[in-house]
Biopython code that builds the backbone (N, CA, C, O; Angstrom):
import numpy as np
from Bio.PDB.StructureBuilder import StructureBuilder

atoms = [
    (1, "MET", "N", (-29.788, -14.038, 30.079)),
    (1, "MET", "CA", (-28.739, -15.655, 29.731)),
    (1, "MET", "C", (-28.920, -16.783, 29.699)),
    (1, "MET", "O", (-29.477, -16.987, 30.778)),
    (2, "GLU", "N", (-28.815, -18.030, 29.029)),
    (2, "GLU", "CA", (-28.800, -18.756, 28.504)),
    (2, "GLU", "C", (-28.480, -19.450, 29.642)),
    (2, "GLU", "O", (-27.445, -18.986, 30.121)),
    (3, "ILE", "N", (-29.042, -20.612, 30.453)),
    (3, "ILE", "CA", (-29.068, -21.853, 31.085)),
    (3, "ILE", "C", (-29.409, -23.087, 30.531)),
    (3, "ILE", "O", (-30.529, -23.370, 30.105)),
    (4, "THR", "N", (-28.375, -23.860, 30.539)),
    (4, "THR", "CA", (-28.570, -24.852, 29.876)),
    (4, "THR", "C", (-28.665, -26.124, 30.966)),
    (4, "THR", "O", (-28.016, -26.086, 32.012)),
    (5, "LYS", "N", (-29.748, -27.535, 30.538)),
    (5, "LYS", "CA", (-29.592, -28.953, 31.118)),
    (5, "LYS", "C", (-28.164, -28.690, 31.708)),
    (5, "LYS", "O", (-27.852, -28.339, 32.846)),
    (6, "LYS", "N", (-27.499, -28.919, 30.770)),
    (6, "LYS", "CA", (-26.628, -28.999, 32.154)),
    (6, "LYS", "C", (-26.164, -28.091, 33.465)),
    (6, "LYS", "O", (-25.949, -28.633, 34.549)),
    (7, "ASP", "N", (-26.026, -26.614, 33.259)),
    (7, "ASP", "CA", (-25.936, -26.027, 34.340)),
    (7, "ASP", "C", (-27.012, -26.155, 35.332)),
    (7, "ASP", "O", (-26.958, -26.251, 36.558)),
    (8, "VAL", "N", (-27.851, -26.136, 34.640)),
    (8, "VAL", "CA", (-28.898, -27.067, 36.370)),
    (8, "VAL", "C", (-28.539, -28.332, 36.634)),
    (8, "VAL", "O", (-28.952, -28.755, 37.714)),
    (9, "GLU", "N", (-28.001, -28.948, 36.088)),
    (9, "GLU", "CA", (-27.508, -30.241, 36.488)),
    (9, "GLU", "C", (-26.398, -30.008, 37.063)),
    (9, "GLU", "O", (-26.517, -30.508, 38.182)),
    (10, "LEU", "N", (-25.376, -29.542, 36.968)),
    (10, "LEU", "CA", (-24.347, -28.783, 38.104)),
    (10, "LEU", "C", (-24.960, -27.976, 39.299)),
    (10, "LEU", "O", (-24.790, -28.492, 40.403)),
    (11, "ALA", "N", (-25.611, -26.854, 39.260)),
    (11, "ALA", "CA", (-26.043, -26.846, 40.774)),
    (11, "ALA", "C", (-26.845, -27.937, 41.220)),
    (11, "ALA", "O", (-26.662, -28.397, 42.347)),
    (12, "ALA", "N", (-27.652, -28.366, 40.511)),
    (12, "ALA", "CA", (-28.296, -29.068, 41.534)),
    (12, "ALA", "C", (-27.368, -29.936, 42.365)),
    (12, "ALA", "O", (-27.480, -30.042, 43.586)),
    (13, "LYS", "N", (-25.944, -30.886, 41.238)),
    (13, "LYS", "CA", (-24.960, -31.773, 42.727)),
    (13, "LYS", "C", (-24.779, -30.592, 43.044)),
    (13, "LYS", "O", (-25.573, -30.349, 43.953)),
    (14, "LEU", "N", (-23.918, -29.325, 42.705)),
    (14, "LEU", "CA", (-23.598, -28.351, 44.267)),
    (14, "LEU", "C", (-24.912, -28.688, 45.381)),
    (14, "LEU", "O", (-24.778, -29.459, 46.331)),
    (15, "ALA", "N", (-25.968, -28.081, 45.116)),
    (15, "ALA", "CA", (-26.644, -28.644, 46.426)),
    (15, "ALA", "C", (-26.755, -29.494, 46.737)),
    (15, "ALA", "O", (-27.320, -29.834, 47.777)),
    (16, "LYS", "N", (-26.114, -30.335, 45.725)),
    (16, "LYS", "CA", (-26.234, -31.600, 47.117)),
    (16, "LYS", "C", (-28.091, -32.075, 46.981)),
    (16, "LYS", "O", (-28.715, -32.409, 47.988)),
    (17, "MET", "N", (-28.844, -32.009, 45.369)),
    (17, "MET", "CA", (-29.369, -32.575, 45.274)),
    (17, "MET", "C", (-30.499, -33.318, 43.896)),
    (17, "MET", "O", (-30.568, -32.527, 42.956)),
    (18, "ARG", "N", (-31.206, -34.426, 43.695)),
    (18, "ARG", "CA", (-31.646, -35.618, 42.788)),
    (18, "ARG", "C", (-32.737, -34.440, 42.155)),
    (18, "ARG", "O", (-33.644, -33.787, 42.670)),
    (19, "VAL", "N", (-32.316, -34.498, 41.137)),
    (19, "VAL", "CA", (-33.477, -33.793, 40.126)),
    (19, "VAL", "C", (-33.610, -34.750, 38.712)),
    (19, "VAL", "O", (-32.712, -34.991, 37.904)),
    (20, "SER", "N", (-35.120, -35.244, 38.683)),
    (20, "SER", "CA", (-35.253, -36.066, 37.211)),
    (20, "SER", "C", (-35.262, -34.942, 36.648)),
    (20, "SER", "O", (-35.192, -33.875, 37.258)),
    (21, "GLU", "N", (-35.389, -35.118, 34.890)),
    (21, "GLU", "CA", (-34.819, -34.768, 33.723)),
    (21, "GLU", "C", (-36.289, -33.766, 33.630)),
    (21, "GLU", "O", (-36.119, -32.642, 33.158)),
    (22, "GLU", "N", (-37.407, -34.070, 33.974)),
    (22, "GLU", "CA", (-38.683, -33.743, 34.596)),
    (22, "GLU", "C", (-38.397, -32.000, 35.023)),
    (22, "GLU", "O", (-38.686, -30.917, 34.515)),
    (23, "GLU", "N", (-37.843, -32.359, 35.954)),
    (23, "GLU", "CA", (-37.252, -31.192, 37.054)),
    (23, "GLU", "C", (-36.434, -30.456, 36.401)),
    (23, "GLU", "O", (-36.714, -29.259, 36.451)),
    (24, "VAL", "N", (-35.167, -30.837, 35.569)),
    (24, "VAL", "CA", (-34.762, -30.121, 34.870)),
    (24, "VAL", "C", (-34.836, -29.456, 33.964)),
    (24, "VAL", "O", (-33.784, -28.887, 33.674)),
    (25, "THR", "N", (-36.170, -29.149, 32.980)),
    (25, "THR", "CA", (-36.242, -28.698, 32.214)),
    (25, "THR", "C", (-37.310, -27.772, 33.508)),
    (25, "THR", "O", (-36.365, -27.063, 33.853)),
    (26, "ILE", "N", (-38.295, -27.353, 34.278)),
    (26, "ILE", "CA", (-38.680, -27.159, 34.789)),
    (26, "ILE", "C", (-37.812, -26.015, 35.106)),
    (26, "ILE", "O", (-37.998, -24.875, 34.679)),
    (27, "TYR", "N", (-36.637, -26.465, 36.050)),
    (27, "TYR", "CA", (-35.176, -25.860, 36.866)),
    (27, "TYR", "C", (-34.873, -24.754, 35.932)),
    (27, "TYR", "O", (-34.673, -23.597, 36.303)),
    (28, "GLN", "N", (-34.842, -25.274, 34.358)),
    (28, "GLN", "CA", (-33.944, -24.451, 33.236)),
    (28, "GLN", "C", (-34.488, -22.956, 33.021)),
    (28, "GLN", "O", (-33.864, -21.901, 33.134)),
    (29, "GLU", "N", (-36.691, -23.309, 32.459)),
    (29, "GLU", "CA", (-36.978, -22.358, 32.465)),
    (29, "GLU", "C", (-37.069, -21.452, 33.718)),
    (29, "GLU", "O", (-36.554, -20.334, 33.711)),
    (30, "GLN", "N", (-37.660, -21.889, 34.681)),
    (30, "GLN", "CA", (-37.477, -21.125, 35.861)),
    (30, "GLN", "C", (-35.966, -20.253, 36.096)),
    (30, "GLN", "O", (-35.919, -19.067, 36.423)),
    (31, "LEU", "N", (-34.913, -21.029, 35.879)),
    (31, "LEU", "CA", (-33.656, -19.522, 36.315)),
    (31, "LEU", "C", (-33.466, -18.875, 34.812)),
    (31, "LEU", "O", (-32.741, -17.882, 34.874)),
    (32, "GLU", "N", (-33.912, -19.163, 33.506)),
    (32, "GLU", "CA", (-33.578, -18.613, 32.288)),
    (32, "GLU", "C", (-34.711, -17.247, 32.923)),
    (32, "GLU", "O", (-34.407, -16.070, 32.733)),
    (33, "ALA", "N", (-35.908, -17.619, 33.616)),
    (33, "ALA", "CA", (-37.286, -16.629, 33.332)),
    (33, "ALA", "C", (-36.339, -15.277, 34.866)),
    (33, "ALA", "O", (-36.355, -14.046, 34.875)),
    (34, "LEU", "N", (-35.964, -15.826, 35.443)),
    (34, "LEU", "CA", (-35.339, -15.701, 36.707)),
    (34, "LEU", "C", (-33.989, -14.319, 36.330)),
    (34, "LEU", "O", (-33.811, -13.188, 36.785)),
    (35, "PHE", "N", (-33.191, -15.253, 35.177)),
    (35, "PHE", "CA", (-31.678, -14.768, 35.225)),
    (35, "PHE", "C", (-32.547, -13.475, 34.420)),
    (35, "PHE", "O", (-32.385, -12.309, 34.781)),
    (36, "LYS", "N", (-33.415, -13.822, 33.374)),
    (36, "LYS", "CA", (-33.677, -12.232, 32.294)),
    (36, "LYS", "C", (-34.853, -11.289, 33.374)),
    (36, "LYS", "O", (-35.455, -10.350, 32.853)),
    (37, "TRP", "N", (-34.967, -11.442, 34.051)),
    (37, "TRP", "CA", (-35.906, -10.318, 35.484)),
    (37, "TRP", "C", (-34.824, -10.007, 36.025)),
    (37, "TRP", "O", (-35.177, -9.046, 36.709)),
    (38, "VAL", "N", (-33.537, -10.169, 36.237)),
    (38, "VAL", "CA", (-32.184, -9.472, 36.688)),
    (38, "VAL", "C", (-31.757, -8.631, 35.947)),
    (38, "VAL", "O", (-31.578, -7.442, 36.210)),
    (39, "ALA", "N", (-31.555, -9.202, 34.926)),
    (39, "ALA", "CA", (-31.621, -8.300, 33.208)),
    (39, "ALA", "C", (-31.599, -6.963, 33.031)),
    (39, "ALA", "O", (-30.753, -6.095, 32.816)),
    (40, "GLU", "N", (-33.144, -7.066, 33.229)),
    (40, "GLU", "CA", (-34.713, -5.983, 33.437)),
    (40, "GLU", "C", (-34.346, -5.172, 34.592)),
    (40, "GLU", "O", (-34.175, -3.962, 34.448)),
    (41, "LEU", "N", (-34.204, -5.769, 35.786)),
    (41, "LEU", "CA", (-34.229, -4.492, 36.167)),
    (41, "LEU", "C", (-32.450, -4.227, 36.407)),
    (41, "LEU", "O", (-32.310, -3.013, 36.552)),
    (42, "ALA", "N", (-31.729, -4.599, 36.453)),
    (42, "ALA", "CA", (-30.337, -3.504, 36.034)),
    (42, "ALA", "C", (-29.931, -2.659, 35.133)),
    (42, "ALA", "O", (-29.122, -1.749, 34.952)),
    (43, "ALA", "N", (-31.294, -3.645, 34.296)),
    (43, "ALA", "CA", (-30.978, -2.517, 32.765)),
    (43, "ALA", "C", (-32.068, -0.787, 33.049)),
    (43, "ALA", "O", (-32.502, -0.048, 32.165)),
    (44, "VAL", "N", (-32.221, -0.628, 34.635)),
    (44, "VAL", "CA", (-33.050, 0.524, 34.568)),
    (44, "VAL", "C", (-32.147, 1.268, 35.378)),
    (44, "VAL", "O", (-31.352, 0.752, 36.164)),
    (45, "ASN", "N", (-32.332, 2.976, 35.093)),
    (45, "ASN", "CA", (-31.045, 3.626, 34.930)),
    (45, "ASN", "C", (-31.851, 4.269, 36.600)),
    (45, "ASN", "O", (-32.877, 4.942, 36.500)),
    (46, "THR", "N", (-31.263, 3.972, 38.008)),
    (46, "THR", "CA", (-31.577, 4.336, 39.171)),
    (46, "THR", "C", (-30.671, 5.565, 39.637)),
    (46, "THR", "O", (-30.599, 5.973, 40.796)),
    (47, "ASP", "N", (-29.803, 6.229, 38.230)),
    (47, "ASP", "CA", (-29.047, 7.446, 39.556)),
    (47, "ASP", "C", (-29.736, 8.600, 39.822)),
    (47, "ASP", "O", (-29.051, 9.373, 40.491)),
    (48, "ASP", "N", (-30.961, 9.064, 39.524)),
    (48, "ASP", "CA", (-31.872, 9.992, 39.811)),
    (48, "ASP", "C", (-32.261, 9.661, 40.475)),
    (48, "ASP", "O", (-33.294, 10.324, 40.375)),
    (49, "VAL", "N", (-32.504, 8.748, 41.742)),
    (49, "VAL", "CA", (-33.848, 7.878, 42.688)),
    (49, "VAL", "C", (-33.371, 8.570, 43.717)),
    (49, "VAL", "O", (-32.197, 8.913, 43.576)),
    (50, "LYS", "N", (-34.055, 8.990, 45.020)),
    (50, "LYS", "CA", (-33.236, 9.185, 45.574)),
    (50, "LYS", "C", (-33.948, 8.662, 46.746)),
    (50, "LYS", "O", (-35.028, 9.172, 47.043)),
    (51, "LEU", "N", (-33.368, 7.509, 47.584)),
    (51, "LEU", "CA", (-33.702, 7.045, 49.019)),
    (51, "LEU", "C", (-34.816, 7.727, 49.922)),
    (51, "LEU", "O", (-34.463, 8.812, 50.385)),
    (52, "THR", "N", (-36.146, 7.284, 50.276)),
    (52, "THR", "CA", (-37.507, 7.705, 51.126)),
    (52, "THR", "C", (-36.983, 6.792, 51.930)),
    (52, "THR", "O", (-36.144, 5.904, 51.784)),
    (53, "ASN", "N", (-37.958, 7.366, 53.238)),
    (53, "ASN", "CA", (-37.692, 6.176, 54.309)),
    (53, "ASN", "C", (-36.956, 5.657, 54.817)),
    (53, "ASN", "O", (-37.109, 4.505, 55.224)),
    (54, "VAL", "N", (-35.451, 6.643, 55.025)),
    (54, "VAL", "CA", (-34.301, 5.351, 55.600)),
    (54, "VAL", "C", (-34.070, 5.613, 56.500)),
    (54, "VAL", "O", (-33.567, 6.715, 56.719)),
    (55, "ASN", "N", (-34.342, 4.662, 57.542)),
    (55, "ASN", "CA", (-33.919, 5.294, 58.993)),
    (55, "ASN", "C", (-32.704, 4.559, 59.425)),
    (55, "ASN", "O", (-32.674, 3.328, 59.444)),
    (56, "HIS", "N", (-31.838, 5.203, 59.724)),
    (56, "HIS", "CA", (-29.862, 3.879, 59.800)),
    (56, "HIS", "C", (-30.141, 3.449, 61.325)),
    (56, "HIS", "O", (-29.784, 2.332, 61.699)),
    (57, "CYS", "N", (-30.789, 4.355, 62.215)),
    (57, "CYS", "CA", (-30.535, 3.410, 63.354)),
    (57, "CYS", "C", (-31.854, 2.952, 63.537)),
    (57, "CYS", "O", (-32.085, 3.232, 64.713)),
    (58, "ALA", "N", (-33.182, 2.236, 62.913)),
    (58, "ALA", "CA", (-34.375, 1.064, 62.905)),
    (58, "ALA", "C", (-33.684, -0.081, 63.232)),
    (58, "ALA", "O", (-34.379, -0.939, 63.775)),
    (59, "HIS", "N", (-32.526, -0.351, 63.065)),
    (59, "HIS", "CA", (-31.967, -1.820, 63.464)),
    (59, "HIS", "C", (-31.213, -1.925, 64.613)),
    (59, "HIS", "O", (-30.847, -3.009, 65.067)),
    (60, "MET", "N", (-30.956, -0.821, 65.120)),
    (60, "MET", "CA", (-30.025, -0.755, 66.178)),
    (60, "MET", "C", (-30.884, -1.140, 67.498)),
    (60, "MET", "O", (-32.071, -0.814, 67.457)),
    (61, "ARG", "N", (-30.335, -1.915, 68.878)),
    (61, "ARG", "CA", (-30.796, -1.899, 69.948)),
    (61, "ARG", "C", (-29.422, -2.140, 70.928)),
    (61, "ARG", "O", (-28.226, -2.394, 70.787)),
    (62, "GLU", "N", (-30.033, -1.984, 71.602)),
    (62, "GLU", "CA", (-29.161, -1.556, 72.920)),
    (62, "GLU", "C", (-28.863, -3.328, 73.319)),
    (62, "GLU", "O", (-29.857, -4.041, 73.449)),
    (63, "ASP", "N", (-27.435, -3.956, 73.496)),
    (63, "ASP", "CA", (-27.624, -5.879, 73.756)),
    (63, "ASP", "C", (-27.491, -5.411, 75.619)),
    (63, "ASP", "O", (-26.727, -4.592, 76.129)),
    (64, "VAL", "N", (-28.325, -6.104, 76.147)),
    (64, "VAL", "CA", (-28.829, -5.910, 76.628)),
    (64, "VAL", "C", (-28.582, -7.963, 77.377)),
    (64, "VAL", "O", (-28.485, -8.808, 76.487)),
    (65, "ALA", "N", (-28.524, -8.406, 78.637)),
    (65, "ALA", "CA", (-27.507, -9.831, 79.218)),
    (65, "ALA", "C", (-28.964, -10.248, 79.983)),
    (65, "ALA", "O", (-29.623, -9.780, 80.912)),
    (66, "VAL", "N", (-29.096, -11.491, 78.982)),
    (66, "VAL", "CA", (-30.941, -11.640, 79.943)),
    (66, "VAL", "C", (-30.328, -12.998, 80.135)),
    (66, "VAL", "O", (-29.374, -13.393, 79.465)),
    (67, "SER", "N", (-31.143, -13.962, 81.442)),
    (67, "SER", "CA", (-30.420, -14.951, 82.308)),
    (67, "SER", "C", (-30.873, -15.754, 82.750)),
    (67, "SER", "O", (-30.533, -16.020, 83.903)),
    (68, "HIS", "N", (-31.900, -16.593, 82.073)),
    (68, "HIS", "CA", (-32.553, -17.645, 82.829)),
    (68, "HIS", "C", (-32.110, -18.655, 82.782)),
    (68, "HIS", "O", (-32.068, -19.205, 81.681)),
    (69, "PRO", "N", (-31.509, -19.438, 84.133)),
    (69, "PRO", "CA", (-31.133, -20.401, 84.341)),
    (69, "PRO", "C", (-31.800, -21.814, 84.352)),
    (69, "PRO", "O", (-31.438, -22.864, 83.821)),
    (70, "GLU", "N", (-33.143, -21.442, 85.303)),
    (70, "GLU", "CA", (-34.146, -22.543, 85.471)),
    (70, "GLU", "C", (-34.425, -22.625, 83.686)),
    (70, "GLU", "O", (-34.035, -23.709, 83.254)),
    (71, "LEU", "N", (-34.864, -21.939, 82.870)),
    (71, "LEU", "CA", (-35.049, -22.495, 81.757)),
    (71, "LEU", "C", (-33.805, -22.182, 80.803)),
    (71, "LEU", "O", (-34.085, -21.646, 79.731)),
    (72, "ALA", "N", (-32.347, -22.479, 81.095)),
    (72, "ALA", "CA", (-31.472, -22.901, 79.617)),
    (72, "ALA", "C", (-31.405, -24.600, 80.490)),
    (72, "ALA", "O", (-31.493, -25.605, 79.784)),
    (73, "ALA", "N", (-31.237, -24.750, 82.128)),
    (73, "ALA", "CA", (-31.237, -25.782, 82.800)),
    (73, "ALA", "C", (-32.652, -27.124, 82.299)),
    (73, "ALA", "O", (-32.714, -28.353, 82.315)),
    (74, "SER", "N", (-33.244, -26.407, 82.047)),
    (74, "SER", "CA", (-34.835, -27.206, 81.229)),
    (74, "SER", "C", (-34.613, -27.106, 80.188)),
    (74, "SER", "O", (-35.774, -27.084, 79.780)),
    (75, "LEU", "N", (-33.979, -27.011, 79.257)),
    (75, "LEU", "CA", (-33.991, -27.250, 76.859)),
    (75, "LEU", "C", (-32.683, -27.749, 77.410)),
    (75, "LEU", "O", (-32.356, -28.326, 76.373)),
    (76, "ARG", "N", (-31.614, -27.997, 78.275)),
    (76, "ARG", "CA", (-30.721, -28.788, 77.847)),
    (76, "ARG", "C", (-30.846, -30.268, 78.769)),
    (76, "ARG", "O", (-29.977, -31.118, 78.965)),
    (77, "ALA", "N", (-32.140, -30.221, 79.201)),
    (77, "ALA", "CA", (-32.858, -31.229, 80.155)),
    (77, "ALA", "C", (-33.073, -32.583, 78.946)),
    (77, "ALA", "O", (-32.711, -33.748, 78.789)),
    (78, "ALA", "N", (-34.036, -31.378, 78.162)),
    (78, "ALA", "CA", (-34.794, -32.452, 77.051)),
    (78, "ALA", "C", (-33.329, -32.786, 75.893)),
    (78, "ALA", "O", (-33.959, -32.910, 74.843)),
    (79, "PHE", "N", (-32.589, -32.887, 75.700)),
    (79, "PHE", "CA", (-31.657, -33.540, 75.407)),
    (79, "PHE", "C", (-30.698, -34.552, 75.879)),
    (79, "PHE", "O", (-29.936, -34.211, 76.784)),
    (80, "ASP", "N", (-30.640, -35.431, 75.529)),
    (80, "ASP", "CA", (-29.797, -36.986, 75.547)),
    (80, "ASP", "C", (-28.058, -36.631, 76.440)),
    (80, "ASP", "O", (-27.867, -37.268, 77.476)),
    (81, "GLU", "N", (-27.182, -35.863, 76.072)),
    (81, "GLU", "CA", (-26.337, -35.783, 76.746)),
    (81, "GLU", "C", (-26.563, -33.860, 76.739)),
    (81, "GLU", "O", (-27.322, -33.061, 76.189)),
    (82, "GLU", "N", (-25.217, -33.794, 77.853)),
    (82, "GLU", "CA", (-25.217, -32.483, 77.962)),
    (82, "GLU", "C", (-23.423, -32.539, 78.278)),
    (82, "GLU", "O", (-22.842, -33.500, 78.781)),
    (83, "LYS", "N", (-22.737, -31.158, 77.803)),
    (83, "LYS", "CA", (-21.202, -31.485, 78.382)),
    (83, "LYS", "C", (-21.464, -29.310, 78.681)),
    (83, "LYS", "O", (-21.994, -28.269, 78.292)),
    (84, "ASP", "N", (-20.702, -29.880, 79.515)),
    (84, "ASP", "CA", (-19.802, -28.296, 79.995)),
    (84, "ASP", "C", (-21.115, -27.562, 80.013)),
    (84, "ASP", "O", (-21.072, -26.643, 79.195)),
    (85, "GLN", "N", (-22.772, -27.657, 80.924)),
    (85, "GLN", "CA", (-23.481, -26.896, 81.087)),
    (85, "GLN", "C", (-24.605, -26.675, 79.335)),
    (85, "GLN", "O", (-25.788, -26.399, 79.534)),
    (86, "CYS", "N", (-24.094, -26.829, 77.657)),
    (86, "CYS", "CA", (-24.557, -27.457, 76.857)),
    (86, "CYS", "C", (-25.235, -28.894, 75.969)),
    (86, "CYS", "O", (-24.835, -29.989, 75.574)),
    (87, "ALA", "N", (-25.852, -28.498, 75.967)),
    (87, "ALA", "CA", (-26.330, -29.643, 75.364)),
    (87, "ALA", "C", (-25.552, -29.768, 73.901)),
    (87, "ALA", "O", (-24.940, -29.074, 73.089)),
    (88, "LYS", "N", (-26.043, -31.269, 74.148)),
    (88, "LYS", "CA", (-24.645, -32.156, 73.117)),
    (88, "LYS", "C", (-25.416, -32.553, 72.521)),
    (88, "LYS", "O", (-26.389, -32.981, 73.140)),
    (89, "VAL", "N", (-25.434, -32.635, 71.159)),
    (89, "VAL", "CA", (-25.502, -32.808, 69.593)),
    (89, "VAL", "C", (-25.560, -33.631, 69.002)),
    (89, "VAL", "O", (-25.291, -34.561, 69.762)),
    (90, "LYS", "N", (-25.840, -34.212, 67.564)),
    (90, "LYS", "CA", (-24.152, -35.500, 66.998)),
    (90, "LYS", "C", (-24.039, -33.714, 66.379)),
    (90, "LYS", "O", (-24.531, -32.618, 66.648)),
    (91, "LYS", "N", (-23.216, -34.223, 65.568)),
    (91, "LYS", "CA", (-22.144, -33.887, 64.145)),
    (91, "LYS", "C", (-22.796, -33.553, 63.281)),
    (91, "LYS", "O", (-23.698, -34.282, 62.867)),
    (92, "VAL", "N", (-22.574, -32.516, 62.821)),
    (92, "VAL", "CA", (-23.568, -32.320, 61.450)),
    (92, "VAL", "C", (-22.684, -31.717, 60.161)),
    (92, "VAL", "O", (-22.155, -30.608, 60.236)),
    (93, "LEU", "N", (-22.549, -32.807, 58.628)),
    (93, "LEU", "CA", (-21.433, -31.866, 58.271)),
    (93, "LEU", "C", (-22.458, -31.799, 57.079)),
    (93, "LEU", "O", (-22.238, -31.066, 56.116)),
]
sb = StructureBuilder()
sb.init_structure("model")
sb.init_model(0)
sb.init_chain("A")
sb.init_seg("    ")
for serial, (resi, resn, name, xyz) in enumerate(atoms, 1):
    if name == "N":
        sb.init_residue(resn, " ", resi, " ")
    sb.init_atom(name, np.array(xyz, "f"), 0.0, 1.0, " ", f" {name:<3s}", serial, name[0])
structure = sb.get_structure()
């Protein structure tokens, strides 16, 4: 897949990044190499490959409520404001 300088500039704009002409060239080369590598991986036939070492329950754990009121209060105290027993922070857009 060919990545143009316009593609890189658009991606940078969407990511709200400022990029110089030099960086556009660097990112263009890197993105082309990345997409070429992905295409190579996609071309590999994995139909007969069997999964190994799969543990479907490895990520499962029982949820246990833990309460540390003193720790929570000390963390809230580190902030300038508190509302409804929560630390109040500035809005992030």
